[in-house]
N, C-alpha and C positions, 0 to 999 in steps of 0.2 A: 971150800971157803967161798962165800958169796962175793959176787962182783958188784962193785959200787958205781960202775960206769954204765949202768943199764938205763936207758932212756924209757920212761914209762909211756905206754901206748894207750890211747883212749879210743873207745868206739864212738863213732859220730852219733850225735843226738838228732832225733827228729823233732822238728818244730811245726806246729800247725798255726797259721795265722788267719784270723778272720772267718773261720768255719762256723756254720750254724746248721742245726737240723739235718736234713738228709745229705747235704754236702759233706758234713763231718762224718756221717756213717759210711758213705761212699769212700771217703779218704782212708778211714780205718780199714776197710775191706782191702784196699790196695797196699797201703803202707804199714798197717798195724797201728797199735796205739801209740800216740805221741809221747815223747818224753817231756815236752813243754807245749802248752797251749796259750796262745796270745790272742786276745779278743780283737786287738787293733794293731796295725803296723806302726809302732812308735819307737821312741828312743830306748825305752826300757826292753822292748823285744829286741832291738838291734844290739843292745849291749849283751844280751845272752846268746847271740849267734857267734859260735866259734868257727874257726877256719874250715874244719871238715864236716861240720854239721849239715844236715839236709833240712832245708826250709821249704815248706809246701804253703803256698798262698791260695786262699779261696779265690774264686773268679773275681778278678779286678782289684784285689786287695793290695797287690804289690804296687799299684799306682795310687793308693789312697794313704800315704804316709802322713801321720799327724805329729806336730811338734809337741803336742800335749801328751803327757804320760798318763796312762790308765794303770792303776794299781790292781792287777789281777789277783794278788794274794788276799785282798780284803773280801773277795767274792767267795772263796772256798772255806 
């Protein structure tokens, strides 16, 4: 009989923030392909960061937070 008291576990997601060109390729070599890519460090990106996720910032991006939201979904 199945147990209904099981707590689901989730693998952490990898987020790349602000990577372009060769920086992106270098990060992929180290971390693998990201689950999420964010062009800028904004409120939309922060809303997608979960407790155990791994967030990798391009050089200096962590200090360049913008209050303006960029809609990444319109680009793809």
